C-alpha positions in Angstrom: 60.2 -8.7 65.9 59.1 -11.1 63.2 60.2 -10.2 59.7 60.7 -11.5 56.2 63.0 -10.5 53.3 61.7 -9.1 50.0 63.9 -8.7 46.9 63.9 -5.0 46.0 64.0 -6.0 42.3 61.8 -9.0 41.7 59.7 -8.7 44.9 60.2 -12.4 45.8 59.7 -13.1 49.5 62.0 -15.1 51.7 61.1 -16.4 55.2 64.2 -17.8 57.1 65.8 -17.7 60.5 69.2 -17.8 58.9 71.3 -14.8 58.0 70.5 -13.8 54.4 72.4 -11.3 52.3 70.9 -11.0 48.7 68.3 -12.4 46.5 69.9 -15.6 45.1 68.3 -15.1 41.7 68.6 -11.3 41.0 72.1 -11.1 42.5 73.3 -13.3 39.6 71.9 -11.0 37.0 74.3 -8.1 37.5 75.7 -6.4 34.5 79.0 -4.6 34.2 78.6 -0.9 34.4 75.1 -1.1 36.0 73.8 -0.7 39.6 73.8 -4.1 41.3 70.6 -6.1 41.7 69.3 -8.3 44.4 69.4 -6.2 47.6 66.9 -7.2 50.1 64.2 -5.2 52.0 63.3 -6.3 55.5 59.6 -6.3 55.9 58.3 -6.2 59.5 55.3 -8.1 60.7 52.0 -6.1 60.5 50.7 -7.6 63.8 53.9 -6.7 65.6 53.8 -3.2 64.3 50.1 -2.9 65.4 51.2 -3.6 69.0 54.0 -1.1 68.7 51.6 1.6 67.5 49.6 1.3 70.8 52.5 2.8 72.8 52.3 6.4 73.9 56.0 6.8 72.9 57.9 4.5 70.6 61.6 3.7 70.6 64.0 2.9 67.8 64.3 -0.6 69.3 60.6 -1.2 68.8 61.2 -1.3 65.0 64.3 -3.5 64.9 64.2 -7.1 63.6 66.8 -8.1 66.2 66.7 -7.2 69.9 69.6 -4.8 70.7 71.8 -6.4 73.3 72.7 -4.0 76.2 72.2 -0.8 74.2 73.8 1.2 77.0 77.3 -0.1 76.0 76.9 1.4 72.5 74.2 4.1 72.6 73.2 5.5 69.2 70.6 8.1 70.1 68.7 10.1 70.3 71.1 12.6 68.7 70.4 16.3 69.0 68.0 18.1 66.8 69.4 21.6 66.5 67.8 24.7 65.2 70.5 27.0 63.6 68.5 30.2 64.0 71.1 32.6 62.4 71.2 30.5 59.3 67.5 29.9 59.2 67.0 33.7 59.2 69.6 34.1 56.5 67.8 31.7 54.1 64.3 32.8 55.1 63.1 29.4 56.4 62.5 29.7 60.1 61.7 26.0 60.6 65.1 24.7 59.6 66.6 22.0 61.8 69.8 19.9 61.7 70.0 16.4 62.9 73.5 16.0 64.5 74.4 12.4 63.9 78.0 13.6 64.0 77.6 13.2 67.8 77.4 9.4 67.7 80.1 7.3 69.4 82.5 7.0 66.5 81.5 10.4 65.1 79.3 9.2 62.2 75.8 8.0 61.2 77.3 4.6 60.4 77.1 3.7 64.1 73.4 3.1 63.6 73.9 0.2 61.2 76.8 -1.1 63.3 74.8 -1.4 66.5 72.2 -3.6 64.7 74.9 -5.7 63.0 76.5 -6.4 66.4 73.2 -7.6 67.8 72.6 -9.7 64.6 76.0 -11.4 65.2 75.4 -12.0 68.9 71.9 -13.4 68.1 73.4 -15.9 65.7 76.3 -16.7 68.1 78.9 -15.3 65.8 81.8 -13.2 67.1 83.5 -12.2 63.9 82.3 -9.4 61.6 84.0 -8.7 58.3 83.5 -5.7 56.0 85.1 -3.4 53.5 85.2 0.4 54.0 87.1 3.5 53.1 86.5 5.1 56.5 83.3 5.7 58.4 81.7 2.3 58.2 84.9 0.6 59.3 85.4 3.0 62.2 81.8 2.6 63.3 81.9 -1.2 63.2 85.3 -1.2 64.9 83.9 1.0 67.6 80.9 -1.2 68.2 83.2 -4.3 68.1 85.2 -2.8 70.9 82.1 -2.1 72.9 80.7 -5.6 72.5 83.9 -7.6 72.4 83.6 -8.7 68.8 86.4 -9.4 66.4 86.3 -6.9 63.4 88.1 -7.7 60.2 88.3 -4.6 58.0 89.5 -4.7 54.4 90.4 -1.3 53.1 91.9 0.1 49.8 95.5 1.1 50.7 94.6 4.7 49.6 91.9 5.1 52.2 92.1 8.3 54.4 94.6 7.8 57.3 92.5 9.6 59.9 89.6 7.3 59.5 91.7 4.1 59.4 93.6 5.2 62.5 90.2 5.2 64.4 89.7 1.5 63.5 93.2 0.6 64.5 92.8 2.3 67.9 89.5 0.4 68.4 91.4 -2.8 68.0 90.1 -4.0 64.6 92.2 -6.2 62.3 92.8 -3.7 59.4 93.8 -5.3 56.1 95.0 -2.8 53.5 94.4 -4.1 49.9 96.4 -3.1 46.8 93.3 -2.2 44.8 90.0 -0.4 44.9 87.1 -0.4 47.3 85.4 -2.9 45.1 88.5 -5.2 45.4 88.4 -4.9 49.2 84.6 -5.6 49.2 85.1 -8.8 47.2 87.9 -10.0 49.6 85.8 -9.3 52.7 83.1 -11.6 51.3 85.7 -14.3 50.5 86.8 -14.0 54.1 83.3 -14.6 55.4 82.9 -17.6 53.2 86.2 -19.1 54.4 86.1 -18.2 58.1 82.5 -17.6 58.9 81.0 -14.8 61.0 78.8 -12.0 59.8 79.5 -9.7 56.8 78.5 -6.1 57.4 79.1 -4.7 53.9 76.7 -1.9 53.2 73.5 -2.9 51.4 74.9 -6.5 51.0 73.7 -7.1 54.5 70.1 -5.8 54.6 70.4 -5.1 58.3 72.7 -2.1 57.5 69.7 -0.3 56.1 67.5 -1.5 59.0 69.9 0.0 61.5 70.1 3.3 59.6 66.3 3.7 59.6 66.4 4.5 63.4 67.1 8.1 62.6 63.5 8.5 61.2 62.0 6.9 64.3 63.9 9.4 66.4 62.8 12.3 64.3 59.2 11.1 64.7 59.3 11.4 68.5 61.6 14.5 68.6 59.0 16.5 66.6 56.0 15.3 68.7 55.1 13.0 65.9 54.8 15.8 63.3 57.9 15.0 61.4 59.1 17.4 58.6 57.9 18.4 55.1 61.3 17.8 53.6 64.5 15.8 54.7 67.9 16.4 53.1 70.2 13.4 53.0 73.9 13.3 51.9 74.1 10.4 49.4 76.9 8.2 48.1 76.1 4.5 47.9 72.4 5.0 48.6 72.2 3.2 52.0 71.7 6.2 54.3 68.9 7.6 52.2 67.3 4.2 51.9 67.5 3.8 55.7 65.8 7.2 56.2 63.0 6.2 53.8 62.6 2.7 55.3 62.1 4.2 58.8 59.3 6.4 57.3 57.7 3.5 55.5 57.7 1.5 58.8 56.0 4.4 60.6 53.4 4.5 57.9 53.0 0.7 57.9 52.3 1.0 61.7 49.7 3.7 60.9 51.6 6.2 63.1 51.8 8.6 60.1 49.5 9.0 57.2 51.9 10.9 54.8 55.6 10.8 54.0 58.1 13.7 54.1 59.8 14.3 50.8 63.3 12.9 51.0 66.0 14.7 49.0 69.1 12.9 47.6 72.1 15.3 48.0 75.1 14.6 45.8 78.3 16.2 44.4 78.4 16.8 40.7 81.6 14.7 40.8 79.8 11.7 42.3 76.2 11.8 41.2 75.3 8.4 39.9 72.1 8.1 41.9 70.9 11.6 41.0 71.5 10.8 37.3 69.6 7.5 37.6 66.7 9.3 39.3 66.4 11.8 36.5 67.0 9.4 33.6 65.8 6.0 34.8 69.1 4.5 33.6 70.8 2.6 36.4 74.4 3.3 35.2 77.6 3.4 37.1 79.8 6.4 36.7 83.1 6.0 34.7 84.8 7.8 37.6 83.8 9.6 40.8 86.2 12.1 42.2 84.5 14.4 44.7 86.7 15.6 47.6 83.8 14.8 49.9 85.4 11.4 50.5 82.5 9.6 52.3 80.1 10.1 49.3 82.7 9.5 46.6 81.0 6.5 44.8 81.1 5.5 41.2 79.1 2.3 41.6 76.5 2.8 44.4 75.9 -0.5 46.3 72.3 0.4 47.0 71.5 2.6 43.9 68.4 0.8 42.7 66.7 0.8 46.1 67.6 4.5 46.7 66.1 5.6 43.4 62.9 3.6 44.1 62.6 5.1 47.6 63.2 8.7 46.6 60.4 8.3 44.1 58.1 6.7 46.6 58.5 9.6 49.0 57.9 12.1 46.3 61.4 13.5 46.8 64.0 14.7 44.3 67.8 14.9 43.8 69.8 18.1 44.2 73.4 18.2 42.9 76.0 20.7 44.1 79.6 21.5 43.2 82.5 20.6 45.5 83.1 24.3 46.1 79.6 24.7 47.4 80.2 21.8 49.7 83.3 23.3 51.2 81.7 26.7 51.5 78.8 25.1 53.3 81.2 23.4 55.7 82.7 26.7 56.7 79.3 28.4 56.9 77.9 25.8 59.3 81.0 26.1 61.5 81.1 29.9 61.5 77.4 30.7 61.7 75.9 27.9 63.7 78.8 26.2 65.6 78.3 22.9 63.7 81.5 21.2 62.6 80.9 18.5 60.0 82.9 16.6 57.4 82.5 17.5 53.7 80.1 14.7 53.0 77.7 15.9 55.6 78.0 19.5 54.4 76.8 18.3 51.0 73.3 18.1 52.5 73.5 21.7 53.8 74.8 22.9 50.4 71.8 21.2 48.7 69.4 22.8 51.2 70.7 26.3 50.6 70.7 25.7 46.8 67.0 24.7 47.1 65.9 27.4 49.6 64.0 29.5 47.1 62.4 26.4 45.6 61.3 25.4 49.1 59.7 28.7 49.9 58.0 28.9 46.5 56.6 25.3 46.6 55.9 24.9 50.4 55.7 28.5 51.7 58.0 30.2 54.3 56.7 27.9 57.1 58.0 24.8 55.4 59.6 22.4 58.0 63.0 21.2 56.9 65.5 18.8 58.4 69.1 18.6 57.2 70.8 15.3 58.2 74.4 15.9 59.2 76.2 12.6 59.2 79.8 13.0 60.3 82.0 15.1 62.4 84.5 17.5 60.8 87.4 15.9 62.7 87.0 12.9 60.4 88.7 14.8 57.6 90.8 17.7 58.7 92.8 17.5 55.5 89.9 19.0 53.7 90.9 22.4 55.1 94.4 22.4 53.6 94.8 25.6 51.5 91.4 27.0 52.7 92.1 27.8 56.4 95.3 28.4 58.2 96.4 29.0 61.8 97.5 32.7 62.2 101.2 33.4 62.9 102.2 33.9 66.6 102.7 37.4 68.0 105.4 38.5 70.4 104.7 38.1 74.1 104.2 41.8 74.8 101.5 44.4 75.4 102.6 46.3 72.3 102.2 43.2 70.1 98.6 43.0 71.2 98.0 46.6 70.4 99.7 46.3 67.0 97.7 43.2 66.2 94.3 44.8 66.7 95.0 48.4 65.7 
């Protein structure tokens, strides 16, 4: 599909067949302690979208700027749309649904971006992809790399979670631990691309990461018989997933397939709430420190913060901040009362939904249609259960031991 780039800050347009990462003007205006500037929006061609809208049923691939090469080798959907009826009854909102992106190939939502980046690389005849990650993005890109036969170079802070890094190692990626922060790893990955070529997949830095993530909204459009939802809850760290959700909705509206937008809710921990604060105050400031135990959304300087704030406002959404304790309680609640096992970052969205449940009923009525986006499997971070859940002690191998245990 034909497309052009638009700077999310100055709105300057760029038409090019080459790989482009950021606005060359705004990206040089960054200030220390402020959200970065110069991220690009991919604007699809109106005529192409008009043709897409004529279809009886649309696919996520109809809305991508690059053709997905052999999607069957790395399928990214549709993921299940589940209705947790016990919990829906508990909170008095019968039309509650969960989008289970934890079922994607590498176990996280980040596969959506990685599929498109792989096709971008193949289109431009590149076979190396570099990125920085603390876990899920690296595992997702490594998984896609294994499927497509691409070389993945992953820079990680040496303190990154072992479980997630092991995934990338098993997928065959070249993992490069860095004695420093995620920001240090990010900078080194860009230096690698400059020196050795290939594609850089860094979140937000490559605008195609957001384009890949928008596919979840196209799926939801068809899975709901084109009715969509009133409200969508999205766990938020660097602002790329929520921007992707919104971008998919904007593309559907641009194609005249919907005439109104669901409200998109930014869900954050109180210990990593830079975007929520910026949404409320209008001040695009980094946090001095982020320290939520929900690792995947632990971000002090959100890479896509400005675009995220802009998009939340444009959908008429809001930000809901929860405590880490609420996140972990929600993780257990989802598992025990719906059979959904997610990592803490994903549980943040459920925690925000439950916190807002009375607000939703008051503002939209009991028939409000809500989707909670669950972005990563619980097996990603088993360490999160230490001190909270334990395996029971073994009993003796005897009939009497069974009677004693349950008497």
